[in-house]
Every structure is written in structure tokens, then in C-alpha cells.
Residue frames as a rotation matrix with the C-alpha (Angstrom) as fourth column:
MET 1
0.997 0.083 0.010 -101.50
0.079 -0.975 0.207 130.16
0.026 -0.205 -0.978 -35.17
ALA 2
0.253 -0.959 0.124 -97.97
0.620 0.062 -0.782 131.37
0.743 0.275 0.611 -35.96
PHE 3
-0.311 -0.466 -0.828 -95.81
0.936 -0.300 -0.183 133.27
-0.164 -0.832 0.530 -33.46
SER 4
-0.970 -0.166 0.179 -96.56
0.211 -0.937 0.276 136.51
0.122 0.306 0.944 -35.30
ASP 5
-0.198 0.973 0.117 -100.30
0.268 -0.061 0.961 136.05
0.943 0.221 -0.249 -34.70
TYR 6
0.189 0.220 -0.957 -99.87
0.977 0.055 0.205 136.63
0.098 -0.974 -0.204 -30.98
LYS 7
0.214 0.031 0.976 -100.41
0.356 -0.933 -0.048 140.28
0.910 0.358 -0.210 -30.11
SER 8
0.272 -0.101 0.957 -99.79
-0.765 -0.626 0.151 140.44
0.584 -0.773 -0.248 -26.35
ILE 9
-0.826 -0.560 0.058 -98.39
-0.440 0.578 -0.687 138.59
0.351 -0.593 -0.724 -23.37
ALA 10
-0.411 0.742 0.529 -101.91
-0.698 0.118 -0.706 138.18
-0.587 -0.660 0.470 -21.98
GLN 11
0.461 0.586 -0.667 -103.01
-0.883 0.379 -0.277 136.31
0.090 0.717 0.692 -25.12
VAL 12
-0.174 -0.620 -0.766 -100.22
-0.385 0.758 -0.526 133.76
0.907 0.203 -0.370 -24.68
GLN 13
-0.853 -0.117 0.509 -100.88
-0.521 0.134 -0.843 133.58
0.031 -0.984 -0.175 -20.93
ALA 14
0.009 0.970 0.241 -104.51
-0.890 0.117 -0.441 132.69
-0.457 -0.211 0.864 -21.46
GLU 15
0.598 0.251 -0.761 -103.78
-0.700 0.625 -0.345 130.02
0.389 0.739 0.549 -24.03
HIS 16
0.141 -0.676 -0.723 -100.78
0.025 0.732 -0.680 128.40
0.990 0.078 0.120 -22.34
ARG 17
0.897 0.335 -0.289 -101.40
0.275 0.088 0.957 129.20
0.346 -0.938 -0.013 -18.65
VAL 18
-0.112 -0.990 0.082 -98.25
0.687 -0.136 -0.714 131.27
0.718 -0.023 0.696 -18.20
ARG 19
0.640 0.201 -0.742 -97.62
0.728 -0.468 0.502 133.18
-0.246 -0.861 -0.445 -14.98
TYR 20
0.279 -0.496 0.823 -96.16
0.489 -0.664 -0.566 136.70
0.827 0.560 0.057 -15.32
GLU 21
0.716 -0.102 -0.691 -93.96
0.614 -0.380 0.692 138.67
-0.333 -0.919 -0.209 -12.94
GLU 22
0.606 -0.543 0.581 -91.61
0.126 -0.656 -0.744 141.64
0.785 0.524 -0.329 -13.05
ILE 23
0.863 -0.478 -0.163 -88.39
0.103 -0.149 0.983 141.68
-0.494 -0.866 -0.080 -11.02
ASN 24
0.502 -0.785 -0.363 -84.76
-0.842 -0.346 -0.415 142.46
0.200 0.514 -0.834 -11.73
PHE 25
0.958 -0.100 0.270 -83.55
0.020 0.959 0.282 138.89
-0.287 -0.265 0.921 -12.06
LEU 26
0.421 -0.860 0.289 -80.33
0.728 0.130 -0.674 140.10
0.542 0.494 0.680 -13.70
GLU 27
0.445 -0.381 -0.810 -77.80
0.627 -0.513 0.586 141.93
-0.639 -0.769 0.011 -11.56
PRO 28
0.883 -0.168 -0.438 -76.20
-0.362 -0.838 -0.408 145.11
-0.299 0.519 -0.801 -12.99
HIS 29
0.264 -0.794 0.548 -73.36
0.575 0.586 0.571 144.19
-0.774 0.164 0.611 -15.30
THR 30
0.692 -0.093 -0.716 -71.19
-0.510 -0.765 -0.394 146.08
-0.511 0.638 -0.577 -17.79
HIS 31
0.382 -0.597 0.705 -69.01
0.718 0.672 0.181 145.05
-0.582 0.437 0.686 -20.68
THR 32
0.108 -0.445 -0.889 -66.45
-0.349 -0.854 0.385 147.25
-0.931 0.268 -0.247 -22.41
PRO 33
0.902 0.293 0.318 -66.83
0.171 0.433 -0.885 146.87
-0.397 0.853 0.340 -26.18
SER 34
-0.024 -0.929 0.369 -63.88
0.860 0.169 0.482 146.54
-0.510 0.328 0.795 -28.52
GLN 35
-0.329 -0.176 -0.928 -62.69
-0.138 -0.963 0.232 149.63
-0.934 0.205 0.292 -30.35
VAL 36
-0.998 -0.001 0.059 -63.45
0.058 0.245 0.968 147.94
-0.015 0.970 -0.245 -33.65
PHE 37
-0.303 0.951 -0.060 -67.09
0.951 0.306 0.055 147.52
0.071 -0.041 -0.997 -32.58
LEU 38
0.093 0.334 -0.938 -67.32
0.532 -0.813 -0.237 151.14
-0.841 -0.477 -0.254 -31.39
ASP 39
-0.699 -0.425 -0.574 -65.88
-0.231 -0.625 0.745 152.46
-0.676 0.654 0.339 -34.65
GLU 40
-0.913 0.385 0.136 -68.26
0.310 0.440 0.843 150.38
0.264 0.811 -0.521 -36.79
PHE 41
-0.133 0.906 -0.402 -71.25
0.981 0.062 -0.183 151.20
-0.141 -0.419 -0.897 -34.61
GLU 42
-0.102 0.010 -0.995 -70.49
0.206 -0.978 -0.031 154.91
-0.973 -0.208 0.098 -34.78
PHE 43
-0.945 -0.257 -0.204 -70.08
-0.156 -0.195 0.968 154.67
-0.288 0.947 0.144 -38.56
ASN 44
-0.613 0.778 0.138 -73.51
0.747 0.514 0.423 153.04
0.258 0.362 -0.896 -38.87
GLN 45
0.113 0.711 -0.694 -75.18
0.853 -0.427 -0.299 155.75
-0.509 -0.558 -0.655 -36.79
GLN 46
-0.249 -0.297 -0.922 -73.53
-0.033 -0.949 0.315 158.58
-0.968 0.109 0.227 -38.69
ASN 47
-0.781 -0.282 -0.557 -73.97
-0.522 -0.195 0.831 157.29
-0.343 0.939 0.005 -42.24
ILE 48
-0.827 0.523 -0.206 -77.00
0.279 0.700 0.657 154.98
0.488 0.486 -0.725 -42.32
ASP 49
-0.296 0.820 0.490 -80.66
-0.831 -0.474 0.290 155.76
0.470 -0.322 0.822 -41.64
ILE 50
-0.920 -0.300 -0.252 -80.70
-0.172 0.887 -0.429 152.99
0.352 -0.351 -0.868 -39.05
PHE 51
-0.682 0.727 0.080 -84.31
0.076 0.180 -0.981 153.56
-0.728 -0.663 -0.178 -37.96
ALA 52
-0.621 0.426 -0.658 -85.81
-0.781 -0.406 0.474 153.67
-0.065 0.808 0.585 -41.45
SER 53
0.303 0.693 -0.655 -87.12
-0.666 0.645 0.374 150.11
0.681 0.323 0.657 -41.21
GLU 54
0.832 0.032 0.554 -87.08
-0.454 0.615 0.645 146.99
-0.320 -0.788 0.526 -39.08
ALA 55
0.820 -0.556 0.138 -84.51
0.544 0.679 -0.493 145.48
0.180 0.479 0.859 -41.43
ALA 56
0.280 -0.728 0.626 -82.23
-0.068 -0.666 -0.743 148.51
0.958 0.165 -0.236 -41.00
ARG 57
0.491 -0.044 0.870 -82.45
-0.857 -0.203 0.474 148.22
0.156 -0.978 -0.137 -37.21
CYS 58
0.951 -0.060 0.304 -81.64
-0.028 0.960 0.277 144.52
-0.309 -0.272 0.911 -37.38
GLU 59
0.658 -0.709 0.253 -78.60
0.652 0.368 -0.663 144.88
0.376 0.601 0.705 -39.61
ALA 60
0.104 -0.652 0.751 -77.12
0.101 -0.745 -0.660 148.14
0.989 0.145 -0.012 -38.33
ILE 61
-0.028 -0.062 0.998 -77.86
-0.875 -0.481 -0.055 147.96
0.483 -0.875 -0.041 -34.59
ILE 62
0.670 0.461 0.582 -79.23
-0.725 0.572 0.383 144.71
-0.156 -0.679 0.718 -33.24
PHE 63
0.928 -0.322 -0.189 -77.06
0.226 0.887 -0.402 142.16
0.297 0.330 0.896 -35.01
PRO 64
0.095 -0.962 0.256 -73.78
-0.096 -0.265 -0.960 144.01
0.991 0.067 -0.117 -34.32
ILE 65
0.014 -0.035 0.999 -74.60
-0.965 -0.263 0.005 144.12
0.262 -0.964 -0.038 -30.58
LEU 66
0.862 0.345 0.371 -75.51
-0.435 0.880 0.193 140.43
-0.260 -0.328 0.908 -30.46
ARG 67
0.776 -0.603 -0.183 -72.44
0.220 0.532 -0.818 139.51
0.591 0.595 0.545 -32.52
GLU 68
0.064 -0.787 0.614 -70.10
-0.584 -0.528 -0.616 141.49
0.809 -0.319 -0.493 -30.24
ILE 69
0.106 0.038 0.994 -71.15
-0.957 0.277 0.091 139.34
-0.271 -0.960 0.066 -27.25
TYR 70
0.936 0.345 0.074 -71.57
-0.306 0.898 -0.317 136.12
-0.175 0.274 0.946 -29.23
LYS 71
0.427 -0.850 -0.309 -67.88
-0.493 0.067 -0.867 136.20
0.758 0.523 -0.391 -30.22
GLN 72
-0.339 -0.593 0.730 -66.99
-0.926 0.076 -0.369 135.19
0.163 -0.802 -0.575 -26.66
TYR 73
-0.146 0.430 0.891 -69.31
-0.560 0.706 -0.433 132.19
-0.816 -0.562 0.138 -26.71
CYS 74
0.272 0.308 -0.912 -69.09
-0.962 0.083 -0.259 130.98
-0.004 0.948 0.319 -30.31
LYS 75
-0.677 -0.557 -0.480 -67.45
-0.554 0.816 -0.166 127.68
0.484 0.153 -0.861 -29.32
GLN 76
-0.919 0.368 0.139 -70.33
0.110 0.580 -0.807 126.78
-0.378 -0.727 -0.574 -27.01
THR 77
0.011 0.990 -0.140 -73.29
0.225 -0.138 -0.965 128.35
-0.974 -0.021 -0.224 -28.82
SER 78
-0.670 -0.101 0.736 -74.63
0.742 -0.042 0.670 129.09
-0.036 0.994 0.103 -32.29
LEU 79
-0.445 0.503 -0.741 -76.26
-0.101 -0.850 -0.517 132.36
-0.890 -0.155 0.429 -33.35
TRP 80
-0.496 0.388 0.777 -79.05
0.836 0.454 0.307 131.96
-0.234 0.802 -0.549 -35.90
VAL 81
-0.756 0.294 -0.584 -80.62
-0.348 -0.937 -0.021 134.67
-0.554 0.187 0.811 -38.05
GLN 82
-0.025 0.869 -0.494 -84.21
-0.993 -0.078 -0.086 134.07
-0.113 0.488 0.865 -39.22
LYS 83
-0.904 -0.278 -0.326 -84.16
-0.301 0.953 0.021 130.36
0.305 0.117 -0.945 -38.31
SER 84
0.022 0.999 -0.046 -87.59
-0.740 0.047 0.671 128.74
0.672 0.019 0.740 -38.37
ILE 85
-0.972 -0.197 0.129 -88.71
-0.231 0.700 -0.675 126.57
0.043 -0.686 -0.726 -35.45
SER 86
-0.119 0.973 -0.196 -91.86
-0.679 0.064 0.731 124.55
0.724 0.220 0.654 -34.90
TYR 87
-0.891 -0.043 0.452 -93.41
-0.391 0.578 -0.716 122.78
-0.231 -0.815 -0.532 -31.93
THR 88
-0.267 0.857 0.440 -97.07
0.642 0.499 -0.582 122.63
-0.719 0.127 -0.684 -33.06
ASN 89
-0.155 0.304 0.940 -99.11
0.910 -0.326 0.255 124.30
0.384 0.895 -0.227 -35.78
LYS 90
0.839 0.534 0.105 -99.97
0.432 -0.770 0.469 127.01
0.332 -0.348 -0.877 -33.25
LEU 91
0.726 -0.662 -0.188 -96.42
-0.180 -0.447 0.876 127.42
-0.664 -0.602 -0.444 -32.02
SER 92
0.159 -0.668 0.727 -94.30
0.892 0.413 0.184 127.83
-0.423 0.619 0.661 -35.11
GLY 93
0.986 0.152 0.068 -92.58
0.166 -0.861 -0.480 130.57
-0.014 0.485 -0.875 -37.02
THR 94
0.272 -0.926 0.262 -89.31
0.769 0.046 -0.637 132.43
0.578 0.375 0.725 -37.43
PRO 95
0.673 -0.145 -0.725 -87.66
0.521 -0.603 0.604 134.43
-0.525 -0.784 -0.330 -34.63
ASP 96
0.917 -0.393 -0.071 -85.46
-0.357 -0.728 -0.586 137.28
0.178 0.562 -0.807 -35.75
TYR 97
-0.153 -0.984 -0.090 -82.51
-0.720 0.174 -0.671 135.82
0.676 -0.038 -0.736 -33.83
LEU 98
0.918 0.396 0.004 -82.02
-0.315 0.724 0.613 132.57
0.240 -0.565 0.790 -31.97
VAL 99
-0.163 -0.973 0.164 -79.16
-0.920 0.090 -0.382 131.21
0.357 -0.213 -0.909 -29.88
SER 100
0.896 0.415 -0.160 -78.71
-0.352 0.881 0.315 127.48
0.271 -0.226 0.936 -29.31
LYS 101
0.421 -0.767 0.484 -76.12
-0.184 0.451 0.874 125.06
-0.888 -0.457 0.049 -28.05
ARG 102
0.053 -0.491 -0.870 -73.47
-0.987 -0.156 0.028 124.59
-0.149 0.857 -0.493 -30.72
SER 103
0.931 0.343 0.124 -73.74
-0.310 0.924 -0.222 121.25
-0.191 0.168 0.967 -32.46
PRO 104
0.070 -0.932 0.356 -70.65
-0.188 0.338 0.922 119.01
-0.980 -0.131 -0.152 -32.64
LEU 105
0.183 0.078 0.980 -71.68
0.830 0.522 -0.196 118.50
-0.527 0.849 0.030 -36.29
GLY 106
-0.730 -0.572 0.375 -71.03
0.684 -0.621 0.383 122.16
0.014 0.536 0.844 -37.12
LYS 107
-0.860 0.268 -0.435 -72.72
-0.090 -0.918 -0.387 125.51
-0.502 -0.293 0.813 -37.62
THR 108
-0.717 0.597 -0.359 -75.38
-0.513 -0.105 0.852 124.19
0.471 0.795 0.382 -40.03
MET 109
-0.368 0.559 -0.742 -77.13
0.485 0.797 0.360 122.02
0.793 -0.228 -0.565 -37.41
LEU 110
-0.039 0.464 0.885 -79.67
-0.681 -0.660 0.316 123.41
0.731 -0.591 0.342 -34.95
GLU 111
-0.552 -0.295 -0.780 -78.99
0.313 0.793 -0.522 121.76
0.772 -0.533 -0.346 -31.61
SER 112
0.685 0.691 0.229 -80.99
-0.054 -0.265 0.963 121.64
0.726 -0.672 -0.144 -28.38
PRO 113
0.100 0.865 -0.491 -81.19
0.857 -0.326 -0.400 123.31
-0.506 -0.381 -0.774 -26.02
MET 114
-0.085 0.013 0.996 -82.24
0.571 -0.819 0.060 126.55
0.817 0.574 0.062 -27.66
ILE 115
-0.257 -0.234 -0.938 -81.49
0.966 -0.064 -0.249 129.20
-0.002 -0.970 0.243 -25.07
ILE 116
-0.486 0.074 -0.871 -82.11
0.188 -0.964 -0.187 132.78
-0.854 -0.255 0.454 -26.26
VAL 117
-0.076 0.487 0.870 -84.62
0.997 0.014 0.079 134.30
0.026 0.873 -0.487 -28.67
VAL 118
-0.663 -0.216 -0.717 -84.58
0.284 -0.959 0.027 137.92
-0.693 -0.186 0.696 -29.86
GLU 119
0.151 0.768 0.623 -87.45
0.981 -0.040 -0.189 139.82
-0.120 0.639 -0.759 -31.47
ALA 120
-0.890 -0.411 -0.199 -87.06
0.360 -0.899 0.248 143.17
-0.281 0.149 0.948 -33.23
LYS 121
0.073 0.973 0.219 -90.19
0.997 -0.064 -0.047 145.32
-0.031 0.222 -0.975 -33.28
LYS 122
-0.674 -0.245 0.697 -90.80
0.408 -0.910 0.075 148.89
0.616 0.334 0.714 -34.39
ASN 123
-0.835 0.252 0.489 -92.19
-0.485 -0.758 -0.437 150.69
0.261 -0.602 0.755 -31.32
ASP 124
0.305 0.944 -0.125 -94.60
-0.735 0.317 0.600 147.84
0.606 -0.091 0.790 -30.48
PHE 125
-0.711 -0.669 0.214 -93.33
-0.629 0.471 -0.618 146.12
0.313 -0.574 -0.756 -27.38
GLU 126
-0.052 0.770 0.635 -96.74
-0.785 0.362 -0.503 144.68
-0.617 -0.525 0.586 -26.50
GLN 127
0.873 0.343 -0.348 -96.88
-0.488 0.615 -0.619 142.65
0.002 0.710 0.704 -29.71
GLY 128
0.069 -0.940 -0.335 -93.15
-0.681 0.201 -0.705 141.99
0.729 0.276 -0.626 -29.52
TRP 129
-0.659 -0.318 0.682 -93.48
-0.746 0.395 -0.536 140.36
-0.099 -0.862 -0.497 -26.11
GLY 130
0.412 0.842 0.348 -96.55
-0.679 0.539 -0.499 138.40
-0.608 -0.030 0.794 -27.15
GLN 131
0.778 -0.195 -0.598 -94.60
-0.458 0.475 -0.751 136.96
0.431 0.858 0.280 -30.06
CYS 132
-0.268 -0.962 0.054 -91.46
-0.702 0.157 -0.695 136.44
0.660 -0.224 -0.717 -27.99
LEU 133
-0.316 0.201 0.927 -93.35
-0.837 0.401 -0.372 134.64
-0.447 -0.894 0.042 -25.21
ALA 134
0.791 0.612 -0.028 -94.99
-0.534 0.666 -0.521 132.30
-0.300 0.427 0.853 -27.73
GLU 135
0.445 -0.725 -0.526 -91.51
-0.450 0.326 -0.831 131.49
0.774 0.606 -0.181 -29.03
LEU 136
-0.496 -0.640 0.587 -90.22
-0.816 0.114 -0.566 130.88
0.295 -0.760 -0.579 -25.51
VAL 137
0.223 0.669 0.709 -93.11
-0.762 0.573 -0.301 128.49
-0.608 -0.474 0.638 -24.78
ALA 138
0.914 0.106 -0.393 -92.35
-0.368 0.624 -0.689 126.56
0.172 0.774 0.609 -27.97
ILE 139
0.062 -0.983 -0.174 -88.62
-0.553 0.111 -0.826 126.43
0.831 0.147 -0.537 -27.26
ALA 140
-0.346 -0.148 0.926 -89.19
-0.927 0.208 -0.313 125.24
-0.146 -0.967 -0.209 -23.69
HIS 141
0.633 0.656 0.411 -91.34
-0.545 0.755 -0.364 122.37
-0.549 0.007 0.836 -24.99
ILE 142
0.781 -0.404 -0.477 -88.81
-0.315 0.405 -0.858 121.46
0.540 0.820 0.189 -27.68
ASN 143
-0.235 -0.921 0.311 -85.97
-0.770 -0.019 -0.638 121.46
0.593 -0.390 -0.704 -25.14
GLN 144
-0.155 0.247 0.957 -87.94
-0.876 0.414 -0.249 119.28
-0.457 -0.876 0.152 -22.73
SER 145
0.806 0.556 0.205 -88.85
-0.386 0.755 -0.531 116.77
-0.449 0.349 0.822 -25.42
SER 146
0.576 -0.691 -0.437 -85.28
-0.427 0.201 -0.881 116.42
0.697 0.694 -0.180 -26.64
ALA 147
0.408 -0.532 -0.742 -82.36
0.690 0.712 -0.131 114.60
0.598 -0.458 0.658 -25.07
SER 148
-0.743 -0.670 0.009 -81.07
0.539 -0.606 -0.585 117.97
0.397 -0.429 0.811 -23.88
LYS 149
0.425 0.888 -0.178 -83.05
0.820 -0.295 0.490 119.99
0.383 -0.354 -0.853 -21.36
SER 150
-0.653 -0.591 0.473 -82.65
0.348 -0.790 -0.505 123.57
0.672 -0.165 0.722 -20.22
ALA 151
-0.447 0.474 -0.759 -84.03
0.857 -0.017 -0.516 124.96
-0.257 -0.880 -0.398 -16.98
SER 152
0.238 0.481 -0.843 -84.53
0.232 -0.872 -0.432 128.45
-0.943 -0.093 -0.319 -18.40
VAL 153
-0.160 -0.268 0.950 -84.74
0.983 -0.136 0.127 130.16
0.095 0.954 0.285 -21.76
TYR 154
-0.333 -0.127 -0.934 -84.33
0.455 -0.890 -0.041 133.89
-0.826 -0.439 0.354 -22.29
GLY 155
0.286 0.510 0.811 -86.05
0.957 -0.188 -0.219 136.47
0.040 0.839 -0.542 -24.44
ILE 156
-0.615 -0.424 -0.665 -85.10
0.389 -0.897 0.212 139.92
-0.686 -0.128 0.716 -25.67
VAL 157
0.390 0.690 0.610 -87.42
0.919 -0.248 -0.307 142.40
-0.061 0.680 -0.730 -27.37
THR 158
-0.330 -0.607 -0.724 -85.96
0.463 -0.772 0.436 145.56
-0.823 -0.191 0.535 -28.86
ASP 159
0.850 0.506 0.145 -86.76
0.396 -0.435 -0.809 148.38
-0.346 0.745 -0.570 -31.24
GLY 160
0.353 -0.824 0.443 -83.04
0.618 -0.150 -0.771 149.01
0.702 0.546 0.457 -31.64
LYS 161
-0.125 -0.356 0.926 -82.90
-0.381 -0.844 -0.376 151.87
0.916 -0.400 -0.030 -29.13
LEU 162
0.024 0.272 0.962 -84.64
-1.000 0.017 0.020 150.24
-0.011 -0.962 0.273 -26.15
TRP 163
-0.420 -0.242 -0.875 -83.89
-0.312 0.944 -0.111 146.68
0.852 0.226 -0.472 -25.03
GLU 164
0.223 0.542 0.810 -86.01
-0.974 0.098 0.202 144.56
0.030 -0.835 0.550 -22.66
PHE 165
-0.656 -0.578 -0.485 -85.08
-0.507 0.814 -0.284 141.17
0.559 0.060 -0.827 -21.19
ALA 166
0.364 0.768 0.527 -87.02
-0.930 0.271 0.247 138.24
0.047 -0.580 0.813 -19.73
GLN 167
-0.836 -0.548 0.027 -86.51
-0.546 0.826 -0.144 134.72
0.056 -0.135 -0.989 -18.41
PHE 168
0.293 0.925 -0.241 -88.95
-0.861 0.365 0.355 131.85
0.417 0.103 0.903 -18.96
THR 169
-0.844 -0.535 -0.017 -88.76
-0.449 0.724 -0.524 129.01
0.293 -0.435 -0.852 -16.43
GLY 170
-0.764 0.625 0.161 -91.41
0.394 0.649 -0.650 126.34
-0.511 -0.433 -0.742 -15.93
ASN 171
-0.010 0.807 0.590 -94.64
0.972 -0.131 0.195 128.19
0.234 0.576 -0.783 -16.65
THR 172
0.596 0.188 -0.781 -93.41
0.553 -0.801 0.229 131.62
-0.582 -0.568 -0.581 -15.48
LEU 173
0.252 -0.502 0.827 -92.22
0.706 -0.490 -0.512 134.59
0.662 0.713 0.231 -17.51
THR 174
0.432 -0.225 -0.874 -90.03
0.716 -0.503 0.483 136.85
-0.548 -0.834 -0.056 -15.39
LYS 175
0.573 -0.157 0.804 -89.49
0.603 -0.583 -0.544 140.20
0.555 0.797 -0.239 -17.06
GLN 176
-0.469 -0.801 -0.373 -86.56
0.879 -0.385 -0.281 142.38
0.082 -0.460 0.884 -16.07
ARG 177
0.446 0.710 -0.545 -88.06
0.769 -0.615 -0.173 145.48
-0.458 -0.342 -0.821 -14.50
ASP 178
0.108 -0.502 -0.858 -85.32
-0.202 -0.856 0.476 147.74
-0.973 0.122 -0.194 -15.84
SER 179
0.850 0.062 0.523 -84.79
0.491 0.265 -0.830 148.32
-0.190 0.962 0.195 -19.55
TYR 180
0.004 -0.972 -0.237 -81.60
0.399 -0.215 0.891 149.35
-0.917 -0.098 0.387 -21.34
THR 181
0.916 0.348 -0.199 -80.67
0.012 -0.519 -0.855 151.60
-0.401 0.781 -0.479 -24.23
VAL 182
0.523 -0.733 0.434 -77.95
0.811 0.272 -0.519 151.97
0.263 0.623 0.737 -26.85
SER 183
0.650 -0.284 0.705 -77.05
-0.232 -0.957 -0.171 155.30
0.724 -0.053 -0.688 -25.27
ASN 184
0.284 -0.588 0.757 -75.29
-0.912 0.078 0.403 153.25
-0.296 -0.805 -0.514 -22.55
LEU 185
0.441 -0.117 -0.890 -73.55
-0.621 0.676 -0.397 150.55
0.648 0.728 0.225 -24.58
PRO 186
-0.679 -0.732 -0.054 -71.39
-0.477 0.496 -0.726 149.12
0.559 -0.467 -0.686 -21.76
GLN 187
-0.543 0.561 0.625 -74.50
-0.635 0.213 -0.743 148.48
-0.549 -0.800 0.241 -19.68
LEU 188
0.506 0.778 -0.371 -76.54
-0.825 0.311 -0.472 147.07
-0.252 0.545 0.800 -22.59
LEU 189
0.140 -0.548 -0.825 -73.71
-0.587 0.625 -0.515 144.81
0.798 0.556 -0.234 -23.70
GLY 190
-0.794 -0.480 0.374 -73.16
-0.563 0.346 -0.751 143.74
0.231 -0.806 -0.545 -20.10
MET 191
-0.133 0.830 0.541 -76.76
-0.729 0.289 -0.621 142.66
-0.672 -0.477 0.567 -19.61
THR 192
0.660 0.292 -0.692 -76.69
-0.725 0.488 -0.486 140.78
0.196 0.822 0.534 -22.92
GLN 193
-0.293 -0.863 -0.412 -73.48
-0.547 0.505 -0.668 139.09
0.784 0.029 -0.620 -21.85
ALA 194
-0.599 0.100 0.795 -75.08
-0.764 0.226 -0.604 138.15
-0.240 -0.969 -0.059 -18.52
ILE 195
0.528 0.842 0.110 -77.70
-0.732 0.517 -0.443 136.09
-0.430 0.153 0.890 -20.32
PHE 196
0.485 -0.452 -0.749 -75.10
-0.508 0.552 -0.662 134.32
0.712 0.701 0.038 -22.46
GLU 197
-0.559 -0.791 0.250 -73.06
-0.638 0.217 -0.739 133.64
0.530 -0.573 -0.625 -19.33
ARG 198
-0.172 0.600 0.781 -76.05
-0.850 0.310 -0.425 132.17
-0.498 -0.738 0.457 -17.49
THR 199
0.783 0.573 -0.243 -76.92
-0.611 0.634 -0.475 129.81
-0.118 0.520 0.846 -20.30
VAL 200
0.231 -0.780 -0.582 -73.37
-0.450 0.445 -0.775 128.61
0.863 0.441 -0.247 -20.88
ASN 201
-0.654 -0.455 0.605 -72.85
-0.728 0.159 -0.667 128.03
0.207 -0.876 -0.435 -17.16
SER 202
0.215 0.830 0.515 -76.13
-0.834 0.431 -0.346 126.12
-0.509 -0.355 0.784 -17.02
MET 203
0.779 0.041 -0.626 -74.95
-0.489 0.665 -0.565 123.85
0.393 0.746 0.538 -19.81
LYS 204
-0.181 -0.963 -0.201 -71.63
-0.476 0.264 -0.839 123.22
0.860 -0.056 -0.506 -18.09
GLN 205
-0.244 0.113 0.963 -73.26
-0.968 0.030 -0.249 122.29
-0.057 -0.993 0.102 -14.77
ASP 206
0.516 0.436 0.737 -74.53
-0.362 0.891 -0.274 119.02
-0.776 -0.125 0.618 -16.17
ALA 207
-0.382 -0.810 -0.446 -71.68
-0.777 0.020 0.629 117.49
-0.501 0.587 -0.637 -18.16
ASN 208
-0.691 0.165 0.704 -73.70
0.287 0.956 0.057 114.38
-0.664 0.241 -0.708 -18.98
THR 209
0.372 0.904 0.211 -76.62
0.663 -0.099 -0.742 116.27
-0.650 0.416 -0.636 -20.49
PHE 210
0.994 -0.065 -0.084 -74.55
-0.102 -0.796 -0.596 119.16
-0.028 0.602 -0.798 -21.83
PRO 211
0.473 -0.879 0.065 -71.06
0.814 0.464 0.349 117.89
-0.337 -0.113 0.935 -22.66
ASP 212
0.467 -0.433 -0.771 -68.38
-0.251 -0.901 0.353 120.51
-0.848 0.029 -0.530 -23.03
ILE 213
0.951 -0.031 0.309 -67.54
0.294 0.404 -0.866 120.34
-0.098 0.914 0.393 -26.72
ASN 214
0.614 -0.778 0.134 -64.20
-0.599 -0.570 -0.562 122.07
0.513 0.265 -0.816 -26.02
ALA 215
0.542 -0.399 0.740 -63.02
-0.607 0.423 0.673 119.28
-0.582 -0.813 -0.013 -23.70
């Protein structure tokens, strides 16, 4: 079964014994975007039919938002677009976006731990979260079986306009109770940045397992 075969959180819960809860595990946070980002984002909205397809959402909305935050963490992490991962035959496939520790060998190498996965879905958050949770389960197993281990991995599901966040730790998926929209970009960018910040700080806390490649 590929990631895309999962249609709901409950389906993944039943198969992999995942506990589910909803709390605001992320504190409110804002980030002021650069003027270059704002100008490009406004251009996309005015001149491109950004909601015509999933691909349009990904290229004109989702990727620019992820890239704006990723710029601050590009020395510690790598941002992957349509990068396939596989743990078992049932847990394999291609997330829309994936963030991992940056490899000392360069941008072409996928390094553990993998820390953030993003799924873009057209108005189907139930299926989006089922697919995202399956990816988080696979990533958690891959991280644990590698030399590098990560306490938590994070998931984002979005249709471009609405963004939802979750944390997967142990066998528990904790979904942020609040959701965020592109109508409040400082808030949305801030919550995205908060996840990047958590993962980078987690890597720095254990210098032996997660050496600082900038040292």
C-alpha cells in the first residue's frame, strides 16, 4: 500500500496503532516576510490562476512560502520536492515536499533525520492527513533505524489557502487545533518557521548524533 492509498487518519491509526490528539502544541508566532517575497506572491495571485490545479497551488503558493522560511535554515536542512521515500512496501511513496538534515556530502544526498513532510491536497484534508500520517510513520521508522534519530517529525497539509500542522512523536499524532491561512501571511510564515526552529534546535541539542555542519 502506497502513501496515497491511505484515505484517512483513522485508517493509519488502525493499521499502525497511532494515538490521536488535538492541542495547540505550537505557540503563536509571526514572521515578517521580505518585500521581494511579498511582491512575487502578489504577482502570482494577480496574474496566475493559482487554484486551477494542485500543481498550480504547489508552484505559485506552497513552494514560495516554504522557500521563504527555508532560506533561513538552508545550511542545516535540505528542502526536497517530490522526493520518494520507502520504509516497507506498505509505507512508500512520494511526499510533495520533504525537509531533512542537510548532508555534508551536498544537496543531492538525502540525510537522516527527515523532519518535515508537506502534502498538498485540493479541498480533501481527510485524505491529506491520512497520507501525511502514513508518511510520518514511515519517516519515524527510518529515522529510528538510522544512525541519526529524531524525537519528533512534523507534518503540514494544505490546499494552498488553509494550512494545518501536526507533530508525530512516539506513536502519537498531535494536531494543532488552530489552522492558518494565506490571508494572514505573517502568522502562517511564523508557524512554519516555528516548526523549522524546533527541528533545528533538536538537532543541535545532541552534537554527537546531530553534528553542527557549520562548526
